[in-house]
C-alpha positions in Angstrom: 43.7 158.7 -14.4 40.4 159.8 -12.9 38.8 156.5 -12.6 35.3 157.9 -11.5 35.1 159.8 -14.8 36.7 157.3 -17.2 34.6 154.4 -15.9 31.3 156.2 -15.3 28.4 154.0 -16.8 26.8 155.5 -19.8 24.0 153.1 -20.3 21.6 151.2 -17.8 23.3 148.0 -18.6 26.6 149.4 -17.3 25.0 150.7 -14.1 26.4 149.0 -11.1 24.3 147.7 -8.2 20.9 149.3 -9.1 19.3 146.5 -10.9 15.7 147.3 -9.5 16.1 150.6 -11.7 18.4 149.3 -14.5 17.2 145.8 -15.3 15.2 145.6 -18.7 11.8 145.0 -16.9 12.5 147.9 -14.3 9.7 150.4 -14.6 12.3 153.5 -14.5 14.2 151.9 -17.7 10.8 150.9 -19.4 9.6 154.5 -19.1 12.9 156.1 -20.4 13.0 153.7 -23.3 9.5 154.6 -24.3 10.1 158.4 -23.8 7.4 158.5 -21.2 9.5 159.3 -18.0 8.1 162.3 -16.2 9.6 164.6 -13.5 11.4 162.3 -11.1 13.3 162.5 -7.8 16.1 160.0 -6.9 17.7 159.5 -3.6 20.4 157.2 -2.1 23.5 157.3 -0.3 26.7 158.9 -1.5 28.5 157.2 -4.4 25.6 154.9 -5.3 25.2 156.3 -8.9 22.8 159.2 -8.7 24.6 161.3 -11.1 25.3 158.6 -13.5 21.7 157.6 -13.6 20.5 161.1 -14.5 22.9 161.2 -17.3 21.9 157.9 -18.4 18.3 159.0 -18.5 19.2 162.1 -20.6 21.2 160.1 -23.0 18.4 157.5 -23.3 15.8 160.1 -23.9 18.3 162.2 -26.2 17.6 165.3 -24.3 19.9 168.4 -23.8 21.4 167.9 -20.3 21.9 170.5 -17.6 23.6 169.8 -14.4 22.9 172.1 -11.4 23.3 172.0 -7.7 20.7 173.4 -5.3 23.4 174.7 -3.0 24.5 177.2 -5.6 21.7 177.3 -7.8 20.4 180.8 -8.9 16.9 181.6 -10.4 18.6 183.6 -13.2 20.3 180.2 -14.3 17.0 178.5 -14.5 15.3 181.3 -16.5 18.2 181.3 -18.8 17.8 177.7 -19.6 13.9 178.2 -20.0 14.6 181.2 -22.4 17.1 179.1 -24.5 14.5 176.4 -25.1 11.4 178.6 -25.1 10.9 178.5 -29.0 12.6 175.3 -29.8 11.4 171.8 -30.3 14.2 170.5 -28.0 13.1 169.6 -24.5 15.9 169.8 -21.9 16.4 167.8 -18.9 17.6 169.8 -15.9 19.3 167.6 -13.2 19.4 169.4 -9.7 21.7 167.7 -7.1 21.1 168.2 -3.5 17.5 168.9 -4.4 16.3 168.7 -0.8 18.1 172.1 -0.4 15.9 174.1 -2.8 14.4 177.1 -1.3 10.6 177.5 -1.6 11.0 180.4 -4.0 13.1 178.2 -6.2 10.6 175.5 -6.2 8.0 177.9 -7.2 9.9 178.9 -10.3 10.0 175.3 -11.3 6.4 174.7 -10.9 5.2 176.3 -14.2 7.7 174.3 -16.4 6.8 171.2 -14.6 3.3 171.7 -15.2 3.4 172.4 -18.8 6.1 169.8 -19.2 8.3 172.1 -21.4 11.2 171.0 -19.3 11.9 167.6 -17.6 13.2 168.0 -14.0 15.3 165.3 -12.3 16.3 165.7 -8.7 18.7 163.9 -6.7 19.6 163.8 -2.8 21.1 161.6 -0.2 17.9 162.2 1.8 14.5 161.5 0.7 13.6 164.8 -1.0 9.8 164.3 -0.6 10.2 165.5 3.2 11.6 169.0 1.9 9.6 169.7 -1.2 6.3 171.4 -1.3 3.3 169.3 -2.1 2.9 171.0 -5.4 6.3 169.7 -6.5 5.7 166.3 -4.8 2.4 165.8 -6.6 4.2 166.3 -10.1 7.0 163.9 -9.7 7.9 160.3 -9.0 10.4 159.0 -6.5 12.9 156.4 -7.1 15.5 155.1 -4.4 19.0 154.0 -5.1 20.6 151.5 -2.6 24.2 151.2 -1.3 26.2 149.1 -3.6 26.8 145.7 -2.4 30.3 144.4 -1.8 29.9 142.0 -4.6 29.0 144.6 -6.9 32.0 146.7 -5.7 34.3 143.9 -6.2 33.2 143.4 -9.7 33.6 147.2 -10.4 37.1 146.8 -8.8 38.2 144.0 -11.0 36.9 145.9 -14.1 38.7 149.1 -13.1 42.1 147.3 -12.2 42.1 145.5 -15.4 41.2 148.6 -17.5 44.0 150.6 -15.8 46.5 147.6 -15.8 47.0 147.7 -12.2 48.1 144.7 -9.9 46.3 144.4 -6.5 47.0 142.2 -3.6 44.1 140.2 -2.4 44.0 141.6 1.1 44.1 145.1 -0.6 41.2 144.2 -2.8 39.2 143.1 0.3 40.0 146.2 2.2 39.2 148.5 -0.6 35.7 146.9 -1.0 35.0 146.4 2.7 36.1 149.7 3.8 34.2 151.9 1.2 30.7 151.5 2.8 28.9 150.8 -0.4 30.2 154.0 -1.9 31.6 153.2 -5.5 33.2 156.8 -5.8 35.0 156.5 -2.6 36.4 153.2 -3.7 37.5 154.3 -7.0 39.2 157.4 -5.5 41.2 155.6 -3.0 42.4 153.2 -5.8 43.3 156.2 -7.9 45.3 157.8 -5.2 46.9 154.5 -4.3 47.8 153.9 -8.1 49.6 157.3 -8.0 51.9 155.9 -5.3 52.6 152.5 -7.0 51.0 150.5 -9.7 50.8 147.6 -7.3 48.0 148.2 -4.9 49.0 147.2 -1.4 47.1 147.1 1.8 49.9 149.2 3.4 49.4 152.1 1.0 45.7 151.8 1.1 45.5 152.2 5.0 48.2 155.0 4.7 45.6 156.9 2.6 42.4 155.7 4.5 43.2 154.3 7.9 39.6 153.5 8.8 36.5 152.1 7.0 34.0 154.7 5.9 30.7 155.1 7.6 27.4 156.5 6.6 27.5 158.6 9.8 24.2 159.7 11.4 24.0 163.4 10.6 22.0 163.0 7.5 18.3 162.8 8.5 17.4 159.5 7.0 20.5 157.6 8.3 19.9 159.3 11.7 16.4 158.0 12.0 17.1 154.7 10.3 20.0 153.9 12.7 17.9 155.1 15.8 15.0 153.0 14.7 17.2 150.0 14.1 18.7 150.2 17.6 15.4 150.7 19.2 13.8 147.6 17.4 16.7 145.6 18.3 16.5 146.3 22.0 12.7 145.7 21.6 13.5 142.3 20.1 16.1 141.6 22.8 18.8 141.1 20.3 21.9 142.4 22.3 24.4 142.1 19.5 22.2 144.0 16.8 21.4 146.6 19.5 25.2 147.1 20.3 26.1 147.2 16.5 23.7 150.0 15.9 24.6 151.9 19.0 28.2 151.6 17.6 27.1 153.0 14.2 25.3 156.0 16.0 28.4 156.7 18.0 30.8 156.3 15.3 28.5 158.6 13.1 29.0 161.4 15.7 25.5 161.1 17.3 25.3 162.8 20.7 25.5 160.7 23.8 22.7 162.6 25.3 20.4 162.1 22.3 21.0 158.3 22.5 20.4 158.3 26.3 17.1 160.1 25.9 16.0 157.5 23.5 16.9 154.6 26.0 14.9 156.5 28.7 11.8 156.6 26.4 12.2 152.9 25.4 12.7 151.9 29.2 9.3 153.2 29.8 7.6 152.4 26.6 8.8 148.8 25.8 9.8 147.4 29.3 7.7 149.3 31.9 6.7 147.6 34.8 7.9 144.3 33.7 11.3 145.6 35.1 10.8 149.0 36.8 14.4 149.4 37.6 15.2 149.9 33.8 13.8 153.3 33.9 16.0 154.2 37.0 19.1 152.8 35.3 18.4 154.7 32.0 17.7 157.9 33.9 21.0 157.5 35.8 22.8 156.8 32.4 21.3 159.9 31.0 22.6 162.0 33.9 26.0 160.2 33.7 26.7 160.8 29.9 25.8 164.4 30.2 28.4 164.9 32.8 31.2 162.6 31.4 30.8 162.8 27.6 32.6 160.6 25.0 34.8 158.5 24.9 33.7 157.0 28.2 30.0 157.7 27.8 30.1 154.8 25.2 30.5 152.5 27.9 27.6 153.7 30.0 25.4 153.7 26.8 26.5 150.1 26.1 25.6 148.9 29.8 22.2 150.5 29.5 21.5 148.9 26.0 22.6 145.4 27.1 20.4 145.8 30.3 17.4 146.8 28.2 18.1 143.9 25.9 17.9 141.4 28.8 14.9 142.9 30.5 11.3 141.3 30.3 9.2 143.5 28.0 5.9 145.2 28.5 4.1 148.1 26.8 1.1 148.0 29.0 1.7 151.6 30.2 2.1 152.9 26.5 -1.2 151.2 25.6 -3.0 152.2 28.6 -2.4 156.0 28.4 -3.0 155.8 24.6 -6.3 154.1 25.0 -7.4 156.5 27.8 -6.4 159.5 25.7 -8.4 158.2 22.9 -11.5 157.7 25.1 -11.2 161.2 26.2 -10.8 162.5 22.7 -13.8 160.5 21.9 -16.1 162.3 24.4 -15.8 160.0 27.3 -15.9 162.6 30.2 -17.1 161.4 33.5 -18.1 163.4 36.4 -15.7 162.9 39.5 -17.6 161.1 42.2 -18.2 163.5 45.3 -16.2 161.4 47.8 -13.0 161.9 45.5 -13.2 165.7 45.2 -11.0 168.0 47.2 -14.1 168.9 49.2 -15.5 165.5 49.6 -18.9 164.6 51.0 -17.3 162.6 53.9 -17.8 159.2 52.2 -14.3 158.6 51.1 -12.8 155.6 52.7 -9.3 155.9 53.6 -7.3 152.8 52.5 -4.8 152.9 55.2 -7.6 152.5 57.6 -8.4 149.2 56.2 -4.9 147.6 56.0 -4.0 149.3 52.6 -7.0 148.4 50.5 -10.7 148.8 50.7 -13.5 148.4 48.0 -15.0 151.6 46.7 -15.9 153.4 43.5 -13.4 155.7 41.8 -15.2 156.3 38.6 -18.6 157.2 37.7 -18.9 154.0 35.5 -16.3 151.2 35.1 -13.7 151.6 32.6 -10.7 149.4 31.4 -7.6 150.9 29.9 -4.8 148.8 31.7 -4.0 145.2 30.7 -1.1 143.8 32.8 0.7 141.0 31.3 2.5 137.9 32.5 6.2 139.3 32.1 8.7 140.0 34.7 7.6 142.1 37.8 4.4 143.0 36.0 3.3 139.5 36.5 3.6 140.2 40.4 1.7 143.4 40.1 -1.1 141.7 38.3 -1.3 139.0 40.8 -1.4 141.4 43.6 -4.2 143.5 42.0 -6.2 140.5 41.3 -5.8 139.1 45.0 -7.1 142.6 46.3 -10.3 142.5 43.9 -11.3 139.0 44.9 
């Protein structure tokens, strides 16, 4: 039995794990039930119910339903659908999966029917499609996000499925099915289906024989790639070592290159730690060189060392702020003449600091400007104290 088809939800009430879209007071459901839904784009991770939602929308609106995929879509297919409904009162719903892969010319074909509302377009993607669609398409549609299905919702779906199919399932097998599916209902049901073909009693042993490791969202898809990277960076910035190592592991497990991760750590070492611990930049630069020479699997250890070191370092973004403020001042028209004694061919009035024990008071700007604000953190505190001592 194909569980994914037999148990596919056919109503909003039966949709699992997307209550923000399926609840009675959810805007999407209200618009559908009022027959007022416009062109829409839905996105979310694999197995979260995007296709099911599109079919539920078509059923609720009582519209002819066409299911297409952007990877194999031909413009002739679209025009044939347009012509079929050209002189009818029936307004069809065209569902386009992988909508972010639509070519520009395909999007242009959709524009006229979207504009005159002769056809309802629903697009779906695992990535936020608004980044790949033209502004003309974006301005004519709404955007709805689906979430990974929670373990609690997966467990409820699993109970329903095993009862429907008359299957017995061991408790540890149930836990593995849910925990290893990564919020993907389709993946969970497929594994259950394959295991049931082996034995009507679902065991952990059979499940692990079919899927030895838990599924991961990976990091190749743009939204996941940037979200995991952002989460790692923000965890390091917040000095949470365990969270940072977790997201590092997710990136590695998802196939992210060691060189990319190392480059991000070098940037962070300067942007978020800076002179509070100058050694951080040196260590991360060394790590970047090391992982480029060594590669996985050993590179994971080097990256882990760097991440933990960065988490445990005092933080300062003084350098980041200083250069941004200075660049803005220049962009705003603050252009000062270089004092004559600082030019390559000076007027002879330049005072050489080493002749005065390392520091001498003199003017380096035409007028005073302040960009740098050192903070009381780590080595930067010592730098601040030294500068203040000199300027007394």
